[in-house]
N, CA, C, O and the ligand as a Tripos MOL2 file, in Angstrom:
@<TRIPOS>MOLECULE
protein
  321   319    81     0     0
PROTEIN
NO_CHARGES

@<TRIPOS>ATOM
      1 N          80.1260   75.1470   86.1380 N.3       1 MET1
      2 CA         80.1760   76.5960   86.4170 C.3       1 MET1
      3 C          78.9630   76.9680   87.2700 C.2       1 MET1
      4 O          77.8160   76.6450   86.9580 O.2       1 MET1
      5 N          79.2740   77.6560   88.3490 N.am      2 GLY2
      6 CA         78.2110   78.0820   89.2120 C.3       2 GLY2
      7 C          77.4470   79.2940   88.7010 C.2       2 GLY2
      8 O          77.9080   79.9400   87.7600 O.2       2 GLY2
      9 N          76.2940   79.6330   89.2830 N.am      3 LEU3
     10 CA         75.4340   80.5890   88.7790 C.3       3 LEU3
     11 C          76.1860   81.9340   88.8800 C.2       3 LEU3
     12 O          76.1770   82.7390   87.9490 O.2       3 LEU3
     13 N          76.8520   82.1540   90.0650 N.am      4 ARG4
     14 CA         77.4420   83.4320   90.3120 C.3       4 ARG4
     15 C          78.5510   83.6800   89.2730 C.2       4 ARG4
     16 O          78.7410   84.8020   88.8040 O.2       4 ARG4
     17 N          79.2780   82.6030   88.9260 N.am      5 GLU5
     18 CA         80.4130   82.7720   87.9850 C.3       5 GLU5
     19 C          79.8620   83.0090   86.5960 C.2       5 GLU5
     20 O          80.3790   83.8510   85.8620 O.2       5 GLU5
     21 N          78.8580   82.3070   86.2340 N.am      6 SER6
     22 CA         78.3360   82.5310   84.8990 C.3       6 SER6
     23 C          77.7100   83.9420   84.7560 C.2       6 SER6
     24 O          77.7140   84.5390   83.6790 O.2       6 SER6
     25 N          77.1930   84.4280   85.8460 N.am      7 LEU7
     26 CA         76.6280   85.8440   85.8360 C.3       7 LEU7
     27 C          77.7350   86.8280   85.6180 C.2       7 LEU7
     28 O          77.5950   87.8080   84.8870 O.2       7 LEU7
     29 N          78.8600   86.5450   86.2770 N.am      8 ARG8
     30 CA         80.0210   87.4460   86.2150 C.3       8 ARG8
     31 C          80.5580   87.4380   84.7530 C.2       8 ARG8
     32 O          80.9250   88.4760   84.2020 O.2       8 ARG8
     33 N          80.5850   86.2800   84.1830 N.am      9 LYS9
     34 CA         81.0900   86.0720   82.8210 C.3       9 LYS9
     35 C          80.2210   86.8720   81.8680 C.2       9 LYS9
     36 O          80.6950   87.5690   80.9710 O.2       9 LYS9
     37 N          78.9120   86.7360   82.1110 N.am     10 LEU10
     38 CA         77.9290   87.4610   81.2620 C.3      10 LEU10
     39 C          78.0950   88.9300   81.2840 C.2      10 LEU10
     40 O          77.9810   89.6240   80.2740 O.2      10 LEU10
     41 N          78.3710   89.3930   82.4790 N.am     11 LYS11
     42 CA         78.5620   90.8730   82.6920 C.3      11 LYS11
     43 C          79.8280   91.3360   81.9900 C.2      11 LYS11
     44 O          79.8770   92.4050   81.3820 O.2      11 LYS11
     45 N          80.8880   90.4620   82.1000 N.am     12 GLU12
     46 CA         82.1360   90.8070   81.3800 C.3      12 GLU12
     47 C          81.9580   90.8910   79.9170 C.2      12 GLU12
     48 O          82.4890   91.7910   79.2650 O.2      12 GLU12
     49 N          81.1920   89.9350   79.3640 N.am     13 GLU13
     50 CA         80.9440   89.9680   77.9410 C.3      13 GLU13
     51 C          80.1880   91.1950   77.5190 C.2      13 GLU13
     52 O          80.4650   91.8070   76.4880 O.2      13 GLU13
     53 N          79.2350   91.5350   78.3350 N.am     14 GLU14
     54 CA         78.4160   92.7090   78.1090 C.3      14 GLU14
     55 C          79.2590   93.9740   77.9950 C.2      14 GLU14
     56 O          79.1110   94.8140   77.1060 O.2      14 GLU14
     57 N          80.2100   94.0350   79.0350 N.am     15 GLU15
     58 CA         81.0950   95.1830   79.0680 C.3      15 GLU15
     59 C          81.9600   95.2870   77.7910 C.2      15 GLU15
     60 O          82.1480   96.3560   77.2090 O.2      15 GLU15
     61 N          82.4660   94.1170   77.4020 N.am     16 ALA16
     62 CA         83.3460   94.0620   76.1990 C.3      16 ALA16
     63 C          82.5430   94.5210   74.9520 C.2      16 ALA16
     64 O          83.0460   95.2330   74.0830 O.2      16 ALA16
     65 N          81.2940   94.0810   74.9180 N.am     17 GLN17
     66 CA         80.3920   94.4480   73.7910 C.3      17 GLN17
     67 C          80.2450   95.9450   73.7580 C.2      17 GLN17
     68 O          80.3440   96.5600   72.6960 O.2      17 GLN17
     69 N          80.0040   96.5600   74.9460 N.am     18 LYS18
     70 CA         79.7720   97.9740   75.0860 C.3      18 LYS18
     71 C          81.0060   98.7040   74.5940 C.2      18 LYS18
     72 O          80.8920   99.6570   73.8230 O.2      18 LYS18
     73 N          82.1410   98.2900   75.0080 N.am     19 LYS19
     74 CA         83.3990   98.9140   74.6330 C.3      19 LYS19
     75 C          83.5910   98.9030   73.1060 C.2      19 LYS19
     76 O          84.0580   99.8590   72.4860 O.2      19 LYS19
     77 N          83.1980   97.7540   72.5550 N.am     20 LEU20
     78 CA         83.3540   97.5840   71.1410 C.3      20 LEU20
     79 C          82.4570   98.5120   70.3600 C.2      20 LEU20
     80 O          82.8510   99.0610   69.3310 O.2      20 LEU20
     81 N          81.2050   98.6890   70.8730 N.am     21 SER21
     82 CA         80.3130   99.5480   70.1380 C.3      21 SER21
     83 C          80.6850  100.9820   70.2970 C.2      21 SER21
     84 O          80.4630  101.7830   69.3890 O.2      21 SER21
     85 N          81.2540  101.3410   71.4430 N.am     22 VAL22
     86 CA         81.7900  102.7080   71.5970 C.3      22 VAL22
     87 C          82.9140  102.9810   70.6160 C.2      22 VAL22
     88 O          82.9710  104.0380   69.9890 O.2      22 VAL22
     89 N          83.8100  102.0050   70.4950 N.am     23 LYS23
     90 CA         84.8740  102.1290   69.5340 C.3      23 LYS23
     91 C          84.3440  102.3480   68.1750 C.2      23 LYS23
     92 O          84.8380  103.1900   67.4250 O.2      23 LYS23
     93 N          83.3180  101.5820   67.8390 N.am     24 ARG24
     94 CA         82.7560  101.7190   66.4850 C.3      24 ARG24
     95 C          82.1680  103.0620   66.2960 C.2      24 ARG24
     96 O          82.3310  103.6460   65.2240 O.2      24 ARG24
     97 N          81.4530  103.6250   67.3230 N.am     25 GLU25
     98 CA         80.8000  105.0170   67.2480 C.3      25 GLU25
     99 C          81.9030  105.9460   66.9640 C.2      25 GLU25
    100 O          81.8130  106.7130   66.0060 O.2      25 GLU25
    101 N          82.9770  105.9330   67.7550 N.am     26 VAL26
    102 CA         84.0640  106.8970   67.5900 C.3      26 VAL26
    103 C          84.6460  106.8740   66.2030 C.2      26 VAL26
    104 O          84.9040  107.9110   65.5930 O.2      26 VAL26
    105 N          84.8450  105.6690   65.7200 N.am     27 LYS27
    106 CA         85.3900  105.5320   64.3500 C.3      27 LYS27
    107 C          84.4410  106.1330   63.3470 C.2      27 LYS27
    108 O          84.8900  106.7930   62.4100 O.2      27 LYS27
    109 N          83.1340  105.9320   63.5020 N.am     28 LYS28
    110 CA         82.1840  106.4420   62.6030 C.3      28 LYS28
    111 C          82.2020  107.9870   62.6260 C.2      28 LYS28
    112 O          82.1500  108.6110   61.5650 O.2      28 LYS28
    113 N          82.2710  108.5800   63.7580 N.am     29 GLU29
    114 CA         82.3380  109.9840   63.9450 C.3      29 GLU29
    115 C          83.5740  110.5920   63.3070 C.2      29 GLU29
    116 O          83.5170  111.6440   62.6700 O.2      29 GLU29
    117 N          84.6680  109.9180   63.4910 N.am     30 LEU30
    118 CA         85.9460  110.2950   62.8960 C.3      30 LEU30
    119 C          85.8560  110.3430   61.3770 C.2      30 LEU30
    120 O          86.2990  111.3080   60.7540 O.2      30 LEU30
    121 N          85.2930  109.3200   60.7930 N.am     31 THR31
    122 CA         85.1470  109.2370   59.3220 C.3      31 THR31
    123 C          84.2460  110.3470   58.8340 C.2      31 THR31
    124 O          84.4760  110.9380   57.7780 O.2      31 THR31
    125 N          83.2240  110.6220   59.6090 N.am     32 LYS32
    126 CA         82.3010  111.7470   59.2300 C.3      32 LYS32
    127 C          83.0160  113.0380   59.2600 C.2      32 LYS32
    128 O          82.8190  113.8710   58.3750 O.2      32 LYS32
    129 N          83.8670  113.2530   60.2720 N.am     33 LEU33
    130 CA         84.6160  114.5130   60.3980 C.3      33 LEU33
    131 C          85.5930  114.6590   59.2720 C.2      33 LEU33
    132 O          85.7860  115.7420   58.7190 O.2      33 LEU33
    133 N          86.2080  113.5440   58.9410 N.am     34 LYS34
    134 CA         87.2460  113.5590   57.8330 C.3      34 LYS34
    135 C          86.5740  113.9640   56.5420 C.2      34 LYS34
    136 O          87.0800  114.7700   55.7610 O.2      34 LYS34
    137 N          85.3430  113.3350   56.3440 N.am     35 ASN35
    138 CA         84.5900  113.6620   55.0860 C.3      35 ASN35
    139 C          84.2140  115.0530   55.1110 C.2      35 ASN35
    140 O          84.2570  115.6820   54.0530 O.2      35 ASN35
    141 N          83.8460  115.6250   56.1940 N.am     36 GLN36
    142 CA         83.4590  117.0440   56.2610 C.3      36 GLN36
    143 C          84.6110  117.9280   55.9060 C.2      36 GLN36
    144 O          84.4290  118.8770   55.1430 O.2      36 GLN36
    145 N          85.7790  117.6730   56.4120 N.am     37 ILE37
    146 CA         86.9440  118.4330   56.1120 C.3      37 ILE37
    147 C          87.2440  118.3680   54.6250 C.2      37 ILE37
    148 O          87.5860  119.3790   54.0120 O.2      37 ILE37
    149 N          87.1220  117.2200   54.0620 N.am     38 LYS38
    150 CA         87.4100  117.0140   52.6340 C.3      38 LYS38
    151 C          86.4640  117.9030   51.8130 C.2      38 LYS38
    152 O          86.8850  118.6100   50.8970 O.2      38 LYS38
    153 N          85.1720  117.8450   52.1710 N.am     39 THR39
    154 CA         84.2080  118.5960   51.3230 C.3      39 THR39
    155 C          84.2250  120.0540   51.5290 C.2      39 THR39
    156 O          83.8640  120.8010   50.6200 O.2      39 THR39
    157 N          84.6380  120.5260   52.7160 N.am     40 THR40
    158 CA         84.6280  121.9120   52.9200 C.3      40 THR40
    159 C          85.8370  122.6100   52.2590 C.2      40 THR40
    160 O          85.8870  123.8400   52.2350 O.2      40 THR40
    161 N          86.7850  121.8670   51.7360 N.am     41 THR41
    162 CA         87.8590  122.4960   51.0380 C.3      41 THR41
    163 C          87.4360  122.8950   49.5910 C.2      41 THR41
    164 O          88.0950  123.6950   48.9270 O.2      41 THR41
    165 N          86.3460  122.3180   49.1590 N.am     42 LYS42
    166 CA         85.8330  122.6840   47.8350 C.3      42 LYS42
    167 C          84.6890  123.6960   47.9820 C.2      42 LYS42
    168 O          83.7760  123.5100   48.7860 O.2      42 LYS42
    169 N          84.7620  124.7600   47.1940 N.am     43 LYS43
    170 CA         83.6870  125.7480   47.2840 C.3      43 LYS43
    171 C          83.0040  125.9430   45.8660 C.2      43 LYS43
    172 O          83.6640  125.9270   44.8270 O.2      43 LYS43
    173 N          81.7150  126.1170   45.8990 N.am     44 CYS44
    174 CA         80.9600  126.2370   44.7180 C.3      44 CYS44
    175 C          81.4320  127.6430   44.0230 C.2      44 CYS44
    176 O          81.6030  128.6710   44.6770 O.2      44 CYS44
    177 N          81.6100  127.5500   42.6830 N.am     45 VAL45
    178 CA         82.0820  128.7460   41.9900 C.3      45 VAL45
    179 C          80.9510  129.7620   41.8130 C.2      45 VAL45
    180 O          81.2070  130.9350   41.5420 O.2      45 VAL45
    181 N          79.7080  129.3130   41.9660 N.am     46 MET46
    182 CA         78.5490  130.1940   41.8390 C.3      46 MET46
    183 C          78.1630  130.9190   43.1170 C.2      46 MET46
    184 O          77.9440  132.1300   43.1380 O.2      46 MET46
    185 N          78.0880  130.1290   44.1830 N.am     47 CYS47
    186 CA         77.5780  130.7090   45.4580 C.3      47 CYS47
    187 C          78.5790  130.5230   46.6330 C.2      47 CYS47
    188 O          78.3090  130.9200   47.7660 O.2      47 CYS47
    189 N          79.6800  129.9360   46.3330 N.am     48 SER48
    190 CA         80.7510  129.6850   47.3450 C.3      48 SER48
    191 C          80.2380  128.8850   48.5200 C.2      48 SER48
    192 O          80.7720  129.0160   49.6220 O.2      48 SER48
    193 N          79.2320  128.0700   48.3330 N.am     49 ARG49
    194 CA         78.8660  127.1740   49.3760 C.3      49 ARG49
    195 C          79.7030  125.9100   49.1660 C.2      49 ARG49
    196 O          80.4530  125.8100   48.1950 O.2      49 ARG49
    197 N          79.5660  124.9060   50.1210 N.am     50 ASP50
    198 CA         80.3200  123.7240   49.9230 C.3      50 ASP50
    199 C          79.8690  122.9950   48.6330 C.2      50 ASP50
    200 O          78.6820  122.8270   48.3540 O.2      50 ASP50
    201 N          80.9130  122.5710   47.8600 N.am     51 ALA51
    202 CA         80.6110  121.9890   46.6100 C.3      51 ALA51
    203 C          80.9090  120.4860   46.5850 C.2      51 ALA51
    204 O          81.9000  120.0280   47.1540 O.2      51 ALA51
    205 N          80.0560  119.7500   45.9330 N.am     52 GLN52
    206 CA         80.2840  118.2980   45.8540 C.3      52 GLN52
    207 C          80.4460  117.7990   44.4050 C.2      52 GLN52
    208 O          80.8090  116.6460   44.1690 O.2      52 GLN52
    209 N          80.1700  118.6850   43.4540 N.am     53 TYR53
    210 CA         80.2020  118.2720   42.0110 C.3      53 TYR53
    211 C          81.2390  119.0360   41.2460 C.2      53 TYR53
    212 O          81.4940  120.2140   41.4960 O.2      53 TYR53
    213 N          81.8190  118.3520   40.3250 N.am     54 SER54
    214 CA         82.7400  119.0820   39.3680 C.3      54 SER54
    215 C          82.5110  118.4860   37.9980 C.2      54 SER54
    216 O          82.0310  117.3650   37.8280 O.2      54 SER54
    217 N          82.9110  119.3610   36.9660 N.am     55 ILE55
    218 CA         82.8990  118.9020   35.5780 C.3      55 ILE55
    219 C          84.0850  118.0950   35.3530 C.2      55 ILE55
    220 O          85.1600  118.3930   35.8720 O.2      55 ILE55
    221 N          83.9220  117.0240   34.5540 N.am     56 LYS56
    222 CA         85.0360  116.1980   34.2620 C.3      56 LYS56
    223 C          86.1050  116.9920   33.5200 C.2      56 LYS56
    224 O          85.8160  117.6620   32.5280 O.2      56 LYS56
    225 N          87.3170  116.9150   33.9980 N.am     57 GLY57
    226 CA         88.4760  117.6340   33.3500 C.3      57 GLY57
    227 C          88.4680  119.1260   33.6580 C.2      57 GLY57
    228 O          89.2020  119.8780   33.0170 O.2      57 GLY57
    229 N          87.7050  119.5570   34.5640 N.am     58 SER58
    230 CA         87.6980  121.0150   34.9440 C.3      58 SER58
    231 C          87.9480  121.0780   36.4280 C.2      58 SER58
    232 O          87.6940  120.1360   37.1790 O.2      58 SER58
    233 N          88.4730  122.2670   36.8310 N.am     59 SER59
    234 CA         88.7450  122.4320   38.2840 C.3      59 SER59
    235 C          87.5930  123.2790   38.9010 C.2      59 SER59
    236 O          87.7030  123.7300   40.0420 O.2      59 SER59
    237 N          86.5450  123.4790   38.1760 N.am     60 GLU60
    238 CA         85.4580  124.2170   38.7810 C.3      60 GLU60
    239 C          84.5280  123.3170   39.5320 C.2      60 GLU60
    240 O          84.2090  122.2130   39.0920 O.2      60 GLU60
    241 N          84.0850  123.8110   40.7020 N.am     61 TRP61
    242 CA         83.2680  123.0110   41.5280 C.3      61 TRP61
    243 C          81.9190  123.6690   41.7610 C.2      61 TRP61
    244 O          81.8360  124.8930   41.8600 O.2      61 TRP61
    245 N          80.8540  122.8640   41.8510 N.am     62 TYR62
    246 CA         79.5170  123.3200   42.0500 C.3      62 TYR62
    247 C          78.8540  122.6210   43.1920 C.2      62 TYR62
    248 O          79.1340  121.4480   43.4410 O.2      62 TYR62
    249 N          77.9720  123.3060   43.9070 N.am     63 CYS63
    250 CA         77.1090  122.6700   44.8800 C.3      63 CYS63
    251 C          75.9630  121.9850   44.0880 C.2      63 CYS63
    252 O          75.8290  122.1800   42.8800 O.2      63 CYS63
    253 N          75.1710  121.2080   44.7780 N.am     64 LYS64
    254 CA         74.1740  120.3680   44.0730 C.3      64 LYS64
    255 C          73.1550  121.3180   43.3800 C.2      64 LYS64
    256 O          72.7270  121.0960   42.2470 O.2      64 LYS64
    257 N          72.8020  122.3750   44.1230 N.am     65 ASP65
    258 CA         71.7380  123.2710   43.5180 C.3      65 ASP65
    259 C          72.2000  123.9750   42.2880 C.2      65 ASP65
    260 O          71.4900  124.0270   41.2840 O.2      65 ASP65
    261 N          73.4250  124.5360   42.3590 N.am     66 CYS66
    262 CA         73.9780  125.2940   41.2200 C.3      66 CYS66
    263 C          74.2710  124.3130   40.0340 C.2      66 CYS66
    264 O          74.0870  124.6470   38.8640 O.2      66 CYS66
    265 N          74.7180  123.1360   40.3920 N.am     67 ALA67
    266 CA         74.9960  122.1710   39.3330 C.3      67 ALA67
    267 C          73.7220  121.8370   38.5850 C.2      67 ALA67
    268 O          73.6970  121.7200   37.3600 O.2      67 ALA67
    269 N          72.6860  121.6910   39.3520 N.am     68 LYS68
    270 CA         71.3580  121.3420   38.7420 C.3      68 LYS68
    271 C          70.8510  122.4680   37.8810 C.2      68 LYS68
    272 O          70.3160  122.2520   36.7930 O.2      68 LYS68
    273 N          71.0360  123.7430   38.4130 N.am     69 GLU69
    274 CA         70.5960  124.8870   37.6930 C.3      69 GLU69
    275 C          71.3580  125.1510   36.4370 C.2      69 GLU69
    276 O          70.7740  125.6310   35.4650 O.2      69 GLU69
    277 N          72.6500  124.8600   36.4020 N.am     70 CYS70
    278 CA         73.4660  125.1170   35.2870 C.3      70 CYS70
    279 C          73.4120  124.0260   34.2600 C.2      70 CYS70
    280 O          73.4710  124.3010   33.0620 O.2      70 CYS70
    281 N          73.3000  122.7830   34.6990 N.am     71 PHE71
    282 CA         73.4270  121.7000   33.7690 C.3      71 PHE71
    283 C          72.1650  120.8710   33.5900 C.2      71 PHE71
    284 O          72.1150  119.9770   32.7460 O.2      71 PHE71
    285 N          71.1590  121.1660   34.3780 N.am     72 GLY72
    286 CA         69.9110  120.4000   34.2410 C.3      72 GLY72
    287 C          69.9080  119.1010   35.0470 C.2      72 GLY72
    288 O          69.0240  118.8300   35.8590 O.2      72 GLY72
    289 N          70.9170  118.3430   34.7810 N.am     73 ASP73
    290 CA         70.9690  117.0820   35.6260 C.3      73 ASP73
    291 C          72.4580  116.8130   36.0200 C.2      73 ASP73
    292 O          73.3860  117.4260   35.4940 O.2      73 ASP73
    293 N          72.6140  115.9100   36.9260 N.am     74 LEU74
    294 CA         73.9150  115.7140   37.5400 C.3      74 LEU74
    295 C          74.7390  114.6130   36.9080 C.2      74 LEU74
    296 O          75.8370  114.2950   37.3650 O.2      74 LEU74
    297 N          74.1660  114.0090   35.7990 N.am     75 SER75
    298 CA         74.8070  112.7880   35.2870 C.3      75 SER75
    299 C          76.1110  113.0980   34.5990 C.2      75 SER75
    300 O          76.9710  112.2300   34.4510 O.2      75 SER75
    301 N          76.2670  114.4260   34.1470 N.am     76 HIS76
    302 CA         77.5200  114.7420   33.4640 C.3      76 HIS76
    303 C          78.6140  115.0760   34.4810 C.2      76 HIS76
    304 O          79.7920  115.1950   34.1450 O.2      76 HIS76
    305 N          78.1930  115.2200   35.7040 N.am     77 LEU77
    306 CA         79.1040  115.7220   36.6940 C.3      77 LEU77
    307 C          79.7050  114.6510   37.5350 C.2      77 LEU77
    308 O          79.0850  113.6230   37.8090 O.2      77 LEU77
    309 N          80.8930  114.8920   37.9340 N.am     78 LYS78
    310 CA         81.6420  113.9950   38.8470 C.3      78 LYS78
    311 C          81.2590  114.3870   40.2450 C.2      78 LYS78
    312 O          81.2710  115.5710   40.5820 O.2      78 LYS78
    313 N          80.8920  113.3510   41.1290 N.am     79 LYS79
    314 CA         80.6920  113.6530   42.4590 C.3      79 LYS79
    315 C          81.8440  113.2820   43.2910 C.2      79 LYS79
    316 O          82.4780  112.2520   43.0650 O.2      79 LYS79
    317 N          82.1450  114.1130   44.2770 N.am     80 THR80
    318 CA         83.2750  113.8100   45.1290 C.3      80 THR80
    319 C          82.9770  112.6930   46.1030 C.2      80 THR80
    320 O          83.8410  112.3190   46.8960 O.2      80 THR80
    321 ZN         76.3560  126.7780   44.4470 Zn       81 ZN81
@<TRIPOS>BOND
     1     1     2 1
     2     2     3 1
     3     3     4 2
     4     3     5 am
     5     5     6 1
     6     6     7 1
     7     7     8 2
     8     7     9 am
     9     9    10 1
    10    10    11 1
    11    11    12 2
    12    11    13 am
    13    13    14 1
    14    14    15 1
    15    15    16 2
    16    15    17 am
    17    17    18 1
    18    18    19 1
    19    19    20 2
    20    19    21 am
    21    21    22 1
    22    22    23 1
    23    23    24 2
    24    23    25 am
    25    25    26 1
    26    26    27 1
    27    27    28 2
    28    27    29 am
    29    29    30 1
    30    30    31 1
    31    31    32 2
    32    31    33 am
    33    33    34 1
    34    34    35 1
    35    35    36 2
    36    35    37 am
    37    37    38 1
    38    38    39 1
    39    39    40 2
    40    39    41 am
    41    41    42 1
    42    42    43 1
    43    43    44 2
    44    43    45 am
    45    45    46 1
    46    46    47 1
    47    47    48 2
    48    47    49 am
    49    49    50 1
    50    50    51 1
    51    51    52 2
    52    51    53 am
    53    53    54 1
    54    54    55 1
    55    55    56 2
    56    55    57 am
    57    57    58 1
    58    58    59 1
    59    59    60 2
    60    59    61 am
    61    61    62 1
    62    62    63 1
    63    63    64 2
    64    63    65 am
    65    65    66 1
    66    66    67 1
    67    67    68 2
    68    67    69 am
    69    69    70 1
    70    70    71 1
    71    71    72 2
    72    71    73 am
    73    73    74 1
    74    74    75 1
    75    75    76 2
    76    75    77 am
    77    77    78 1
    78    78    79 1
    79    79    80 2
    80    79    81 am
    81    81    82 1
    82    82    83 1
    83    83    84 2
    84    83    85 am
    85    85    86 1
    86    86    87 1
    87    87    88 2
    88    87    89 am
    89    89    90 1
    90    90    91 1
    91    91    92 2
    92    91    93 am
    93    93    94 1
    94    94    95 1
    95    95    96 2
    96    95    97 am
    97    97    98 1
    98    98    99 1
    99    99   100 2
   100    99   101 am
   101   101   102 1
   102   102   103 1
   103   103   104 2
   104   103   105 am
   105   105   106 1
   106   106   107 1
   107   107   108 2
   108   107   109 am
   109   109   110 1
   110   110   111 1
   111   111   112 2
   112   111   113 am
   113   113   114 1
   114   114   115 1
   115   115   116 2
   116   115   117 am
   117   117   118 1
   118   118   119 1
   119   119   120 2
   120   119   121 am
   121   121   122 1
   122   122   123 1
   123   123   124 2
   124   123   125 am
   125   125   126 1
   126   126   127 1
   127   127   128 2
   128   127   129 am
   129   129   130 1
   130   130   131 1
   131   131   132 2
   132   131   133 am
   133   133   134 1
   134   134   135 1
   135   135   136 2
   136   135   137 am
   137   137   138 1
   138   138   139 1
   139   139   140 2
   140   139   141 am
   141   141   142 1
   142   142   143 1
   143   143   144 2
   144   143   145 am
   145   145   146 1
   146   146   147 1
   147   147   148 2
   148   147   149 am
   149   149   150 1
   150   150   151 1
   151   151   152 2
   152   151   153 am
   153   153   154 1
   154   154   155 1
   155   155   156 2
   156   155   157 am
   157   157   158 1
   158   158   159 1
   159   159   160 2
   160   159   161 am
   161   161   162 1
   162   162   163 1
   163   163   164 2
   164   163   165 am
   165   165   166 1
   166   166   167 1
   167   167   168 2
   168   167   169 am
   169   169   170 1
   170   170   171 1
   171   171   172 2
   172   171   173 am
   173   173   174 1
   174   174   175 1
   175   175   176 2
   176   175   177 am
   177   177   178 1
   178   178   179 1
   179   179   180 2
   180   179   181 am
   181   181   182 1
   182   182   183 1
   183   183   184 2
   184   183   185 am
   185   185   186 1
   186   186   187 1
   187   187   188 2
   188   187   189 am
   189   189   190 1
   190   190   191 1
   191   191   192 2
   192   191   193 am
   193   193   194 1
   194   194   195 1
   195   195   196 2
   196   195   197 am
   197   197   198 1
   198   198   199 1
   199   199   200 2
   200   199   201 am
   201   201   202 1
   202   202   203 1
   203   203   204 2
   204   203   205 am
   205   205   206 1
   206   206   207 1
   207   207   208 2
   208   207   209 am
   209   209   210 1
   210   210   211 1
   211   211   212 2
   212   211   213 am
   213   213   214 1
   214   214   215 1
   215   215   216 2
   216   215   217 am
   217   217   218 1
   218   218   219 1
   219   219   220 2
   220   219   221 am
   221   221   222 1
   222   222   223 1
   223   223   224 2
   224   223   225 am
   225   225   226 1
   226   226   227 1
   227   227   228 2
   228   227   229 am
   229   229   230 1
   230   230   231 1
   231   231   232 2
   232   231   233 am
   233   233   234 1
   234   234   235 1
   235   235   236 2
   236   235   237 am
   237   237   238 1
   238   238   239 1
   239   239   240 2
   240   239   241 am
   241   241   242 1
   242   242   243 1
   243   243   244 2
   244   243   245 am
   245   245   246 1
   246   246   247 1
   247   247   248 2
   248   247   249 am
   249   249   250 1
   250   250   251 1
   251   251   252 2
   252   251   253 am
   253   253   254 1
   254   254   255 1
   255   255   256 2
   256   255   257 am
   257   257   258 1
   258   258   259 1
   259   259   260 2
   260   259   261 am
   261   261   262 1
   262   262   263 1
   263   263   264 2
   264   263   265 am
   265   265   266 1
   266   266   267 1
   267   267   268 2
   268   267   269 am
   269   269   270 1
   270   270   271 1
   271   271   272 2
   272   271   273 am
   273   273   274 1
   274   274   275 1
   275   275   276 2
   276   275   277 am
   277   277   278 1
   278   278   279 1
   279   279   280 2
   280   279   281 am
   281   281   282 1
   282   282   283 1
   283   283   284 2
   284   283   285 am
   285   285   286 1
   286   286   287 1
   287   287   288 2
   288   287   289 am
   289   289   290 1
   290   290   291 1
   291   291   292 2
   292   291   293 am
   293   293   294 1
   294   294   295 1
   295   295   296 2
   296   295   297 am
   297   297   298 1
   298   298   299 1
   299   299   300 2
   300   299   301 am
   301   301   302 1
   302   302   303 1
   303   303   304 2
   304   303   305 am
   305   305   306 1
   306   306   307 1
   307   307   308 2
   308   307   309 am
   309   309   310 1
   310   310   311 1
   311   311   312 2
   312   311   313 am
   313   313   314 1
   314   314   315 1
   315   315   316 2
   316   315   317 am
   317   317   318 1
   318   318   319 1
   319   319   320 2
@<TRIPOS>SUBSTRUCTURE
     1 MET1         2 RESIDUE 1 A MET
     2 GLY2         6 RESIDUE 1 A GLY
     3 LEU3        10 RESIDUE 1 A LEU
     4 ARG4        14 RESIDUE 1 A ARG
     5 GLU5        18 RESIDUE 1 A GLU
     6 SER6        22 RESIDUE 1 A SER
     7 LEU7        26 RESIDUE 1 A LEU
     8 ARG8        30 RESIDUE 1 A ARG
     9 LYS9        34 RESIDUE 1 A LYS
    10 LEU10       38 RESIDUE 1 A LEU
    11 LYS11       42 RESIDUE 1 A LYS
    12 GLU12       46 RESIDUE 1 A GLU
    13 GLU13       50 RESIDUE 1 A GLU
    14 GLU14       54 RESIDUE 1 A GLU
    15 GLU15       58 RESIDUE 1 A GLU
    16 ALA16       62 RESIDUE 1 A ALA
    17 GLN17       66 RESIDUE 1 A GLN
    18 LYS18       70 RESIDUE 1 A LYS
    19 LYS19       74 RESIDUE 1 A LYS
    20 LEU20       78 RESIDUE 1 A LEU
    21 SER21       82 RESIDUE 1 A SER
    22 VAL22       86 RESIDUE 1 A VAL
    23 LYS23       90 RESIDUE 1 A LYS
    24 ARG24       94 RESIDUE 1 A ARG
    25 GLU25       98 RESIDUE 1 A GLU
    26 VAL26      102 RESIDUE 1 A VAL
    27 LYS27      106 RESIDUE 1 A LYS
    28 LYS28      110 RESIDUE 1 A LYS
    29 GLU29      114 RESIDUE 1 A GLU
    30 LEU30      118 RESIDUE 1 A LEU
    31 THR31      122 RESIDUE 1 A THR
    32 LYS32      126 RESIDUE 1 A LYS
    33 LEU33      130 RESIDUE 1 A LEU
    34 LYS34      134 RESIDUE 1 A LYS
    35 ASN35      138 RESIDUE 1 A ASN
    36 GLN36      142 RESIDUE 1 A GLN
    37 ILE37      146 RESIDUE 1 A ILE
    38 LYS38      150 RESIDUE 1 A LYS
    39 THR39      154 RESIDUE 1 A THR
    40 THR40      158 RESIDUE 1 A THR
    41 THR41      162 RESIDUE 1 A THR
    42 LYS42      166 RESIDUE 1 A LYS
    43 LYS43      170 RESIDUE 1 A LYS
    44 CYS44      174 RESIDUE 1 A CYS
    45 VAL45      178 RESIDUE 1 A VAL
    46 MET46      182 RESIDUE 1 A MET
    47 CYS47      186 RESIDUE 1 A CYS
    48 SER48      190 RESIDUE 1 A SER
    49 ARG49      194 RESIDUE 1 A ARG
    50 ASP50      198 RESIDUE 1 A ASP
    51 ALA51      202 RESIDUE 1 A ALA
    52 GLN52      206 RESIDUE 1 A GLN
    53 TYR53      210 RESIDUE 1 A TYR
    54 SER54      214 RESIDUE 1 A SER
    55 ILE55      218 RESIDUE 1 A ILE
    56 LYS56      222 RESIDUE 1 A LYS
    57 GLY57      226 RESIDUE 1 A GLY
    58 SER58      230 RESIDUE 1 A SER
    59 SER59      234 RESIDUE 1 A SER
    60 GLU60      238 RESIDUE 1 A GLU
    61 TRP61      242 RESIDUE 1 A TRP
    62 TYR62      246 RESIDUE 1 A TYR
    63 CYS63      250 RESIDUE 1 A CYS
    64 LYS64      254 RESIDUE 1 A LYS
    65 ASP65      258 RESIDUE 1 A ASP
    66 CYS66      262 RESIDUE 1 A CYS
    67 ALA67      266 RESIDUE 1 A ALA
    68 LYS68      270 RESIDUE 1 A LYS
    69 GLU69      274 RESIDUE 1 A GLU
    70 CYS70      278 RESIDUE 1 A CYS
    71 PHE71      282 RESIDUE 1 A PHE
    72 GLY72      286 RESIDUE 1 A GLY
    73 ASP73      290 RESIDUE 1 A ASP
    74 LEU74      294 RESIDUE 1 A LEU
    75 SER75      298 RESIDUE 1 A SER
    76 HIS76      302 RESIDUE 1 A HIS
    77 LEU77      306 RESIDUE 1 A LEU
    78 LYS78      310 RESIDUE 1 A LYS
    79 LYS79      314 RESIDUE 1 A LYS
    80 THR80      318 RESIDUE 1 A THR
    81 ZN81       321 GROUP 0 **** ****
């Protein structure tokens, strides 16, 4: 393989790598967005901010701060 050809090949591989990492970035952003949508559907019953915690067997949701304030610790709570 000549130098010119191997250089071309190296460049091609570089491009392919770049495309792959862009794909990965997009996928990551999409997952983040999906998670955001999921969490924004739940509202804290105390302050109506986004809630991530709920009591087991209950439909009431709490944000981290309110959950801490009400229950002291988060170990009894289910995290989304
Ligand atoms: Zn709250």
